[in-house]
N, C-alpha and C positions, 0 to 999 in steps of 0.2 A: 778456113783461116779467117781471123778477124781482120777487117781493114784497120788502118792505124788510128782513126778517130774512135772506133769502137774499142780498140785495144786500150787506148788511153783512158777512156771513160770507165771501162771495166776495172782497170787497175786502181782508179780513184775510189772504187767501191761506192759508186753513185747509187743512192736509194731515194726514191721519191716518196713523199708523204703529203697527202692532201690535208690541209689543216682547216679550211673552211670554205663554204659556199655562202655568198652573202645576198641579202636583200637590204640595201641601204637607201634611205630616203632623206632628202635635203631637210635641214642642213646636217651634215655628218662629217666626221674626220677620225682617222685611226692612225696612231703612231706605232709602227712595228719596230721593236728593239733590234739591236745588232746582235749577231751571233757569229762565232767562228766556225769554219768548216761547213758553211751552209750557203746555198744559193736559193733565191726565192723567185717565184713567178706570180704574176697577176694577169688574168685574161678577162677582158671586158665582154662578158657573155651578153649583157644587155645594158644599155645606157653608157655612161662615161664617167670619168673622174680625172683628177690630177694626181700625179705621183711626184713627190719631192724627195730626192735621194740625198742623204747627208754628204756634204762636200761638193755637191753639184749645184751651181748657182741658179739655174733655171728649172722650174718644174716641167715634167713631161705631161702632155695632155693625152690621156688614154681614151681614145674614141671606141665606140662599139666595134668589136671585131679585132681590136689591137691586143698585142701581148707585150709585156715588159718582163725581162729577166734581170734580176739584181744578183750578179754572180758571186759577190764577195761578202755577202751577209751584212751589208751596211744597213744602219737604221734608216727608215724612210717613213714618209707620211702619205697616206691616201686620204683624199678629201674631195668634197663636192664642188669646191670653188669658194668665191667670196673671200672671207677673212679666216684663213686656217687657224690663226692664233686663238680665235674664239670657239672653234668647233672641234679641233683635233684633241682626242683623248688617248691616253696610253692603251695599248691593246688589252692588257689585263683588266683595266677599268671598263672597257667596252664589253668584254666577255662577262664581267660580273653584272653590269647594269642590264645587259640584254638577257641574262639568265641562260646563256648558251652553254650546253653541256657537252659539246663535241659532236653531236649528231644533228642531222637535219640541216636547216638553213640558219645562218646567223642573221637575225633581224635587228636592225638598229637604225636610229636617225630621228628626223623630225616629222613634221605633219604634212609633207608634200608627196603623197603616194604616186602621183603622176611622174615624179622625178626619179623613180626607182633605178638604182644601179645594181645589177647582178654581176658579181665578180666570182671567178673561180681562182682561188688562191692556194698555192702550195709551196712546199720547200723541198730541197734536195740536200741530203747530207753527204759528206765525203769522209773517208778515213782520215783521221787527224794526222797520221804519219805520212800520208801520201802527198805528192806534189807533182805538178807538171806545168811547164811554161804556158801551155795552151790555156789552162785555167787561170794561172797567175796573171797573164797579160790581157785578159779580157777587160773591157772598159767598165766603168762603174755601173752601167746598165746597158742592156740591149733592148731597143724599142723596135718592134716589128709591127708596122701599120698594116691593117687589113690582113691579119695573119693567115686567114684561109687562102688568100690568093698566093702568098709567098710560099706557104708550106704545102700547098696542094689541098684540094677539096677533102681528101681523106683525113688530113689533120684537123681541119675545121670541124669535120663530122666527129672526130675523136674528142675534141674539146667539148662539143655539144653533148656527147655521150657522157663525158666525165661530169658535166654539170647535172645531168639527169640521174646518174648513178650515185654520186657522192652523197652520203648521208641519207639516201633513200631507204625504202623498206624492202626492196627486192633482194633476194638471197644472193650473196656474193657481190653486191653492188660496190661496196667500199673497196674490196680487193681489185675489182676491175678498174675502178677509178685510180687507185694507187699505181697499178702496173702501167696503165696508159699514161699517167703523168710523168713517168720516168722517161718516156720517149720525147717529151717536150724539150728537155734540156739538150739532148743530143741534136735534135732538129734545129733548135735555136742557135746552138754553137755552129753548126754547119752553115746555117744562113749567114751568120756574121763572118765566118772565115772565108766564105765565098764572096763577100761584099768587098767593095773598094776600100772600106775602112780597115781591113785586116793588115794592110801594109803599114799603116800608121802605128799599129801596135805590135809590129815585128812578128807577124804570123803568116807572112806571104808564102813561105815555103810549102805550107800545107796544100795550097791549090796551084802552085807553080807547076806547069806541065812536066818539066824535067825533074825538079827537086822532089816533087811528091812521089815520083816513081822510086827514088832511092829511099825515101822515108818509109814508104809502104813495104819495100823489101826488107829494110832493117827491122821494122816492127814485127814482121812475120818470122824472122830468124835472128833475134837480138844477140844470141850467144855465138853467132858465126864470127869468123875472123875478119871483121870489117876494118877497112882502112879508108882514107880519103880517096885513094885511087879506085878501090873496088866500088865505093859508093858512086863515084863519078862515072865509072863504067856502066853501072846500073842506070844512072840518069841519062846516059848517052852524051856525056860532056867530057871535056878535058879536065884533068885534075885541077889545074889552076883556075879554070873558068868555073868549075863546080864550087871550089872552096870560096872563091870571091863572091859568087852569087848567093851561096848559102849564108855567108857572113853578112851580106847586105840585107837579105830578106829576114834573117832571124837574129841578127846582132849577137851571134855566137858562132864558134867554129863547128864544123860537122862533128868532130870527135868530142867536143864538149857536150853536144846533144846526145851522142851515143853513150858517153859515160854517165850522164845524168839519168838517162832512162834505164840503163843497166842497173844502177843503184836502186831504182824504184823496184825493179824485178827482184833484186836481192832482198829488199825489205820484205816483200811479200813472202819470199821463201823462208826468211828468218822468223816470220810470224806463224808459220805452220808448225804444228807439233812434230817432234821427233826428227827435225831436219838438222843437219850438221853444217859446220862452217864450209866444208867442201861442197855440200849441196848448194849453198848460197853462192859460192864462188863460181861453180860450174853454170848455174842458172844465169849468171851475169857475164859468162864468157871468159872467165879467168881460170887458167890451169894451175895457178899457184895461189895457195891460201894467203901467203904473206903479201903478194902483190894486190890481191883483192882487198885485204884488210887495210893496206895503205890507201888505196883508192877510195874505199868506203869511208874511212875517217876523214880524208881530205874533202869529200863531197858533203858529208853529213855532220862532221864534227864529233862523231862518236865511233868507237870500235863496233864491229858487229855484235859482240857480246853485250856491250853497254846498251845498244839499240834493242836487242832482244829482251833484256831485263826491263827496260823502261816501257817497252811496248806491252809486255806481259802485265806489268803493274798497272798500266793505264786501262787495260781491258778487263782486269779482274774486279 
């Protein structure tokens, strides 16, 4: 059975795509445009740079060994320092000027080879119909300093291997880099959720000793007849204490969380070929199609049939 973080990320249909490995020399600057349903990462494999995220007043200094995740697809600038207004160019212009064709290393910048910054840059895409508060509530960026120490030496070694494999000439290198890059998002989210900052973003229940037991049990059997009382029993708490603590940590009631996640499960079922309304209702824990339809429309603003048609049109 999947643990609940793995379950959530699987449902979001997370896919990693490595889009370039760089060799930048001063002065240089790149502006990455915004995209929906996308998260990006930049790892300072060698050297350093600044990262300025749209809507965030102060830039982030990315030292060698640091990782930054930009979870909401916001536009951002990567640059070597100094005056970014004079050095930053749109990503498309950088790709054109450098002659980068998507393979090997993106080489760009000025005439200071001793100042080389090697970055491993990638992005993750999510199913555009999927949602979860875990992703929605993440901050504009997650900056993990000295990523190898926080993630464990195996992750640092993985990033080093991604840098060596991506765009190389060894058979299967790109596939290895892509698959390994998918691990980065899960590990970075786990790092953030386990940090003291998680409470500020109403994600504390994921690591609360008692609440997380109930959440894990629910995610392993979401169609079971869950009530606040049964969740509280799983957490080893009183009903009132559990409800109050959950509301405080997550800024929503336990049953609001249950319903929201059940509707995500129903969406996945509706997107599968040859599934019926009854199949979707049962997957979400509803014995009645009419009760399921009411709950689905209240949560999503669409009937199950409308959602299925729109989803099929989007995917075609």
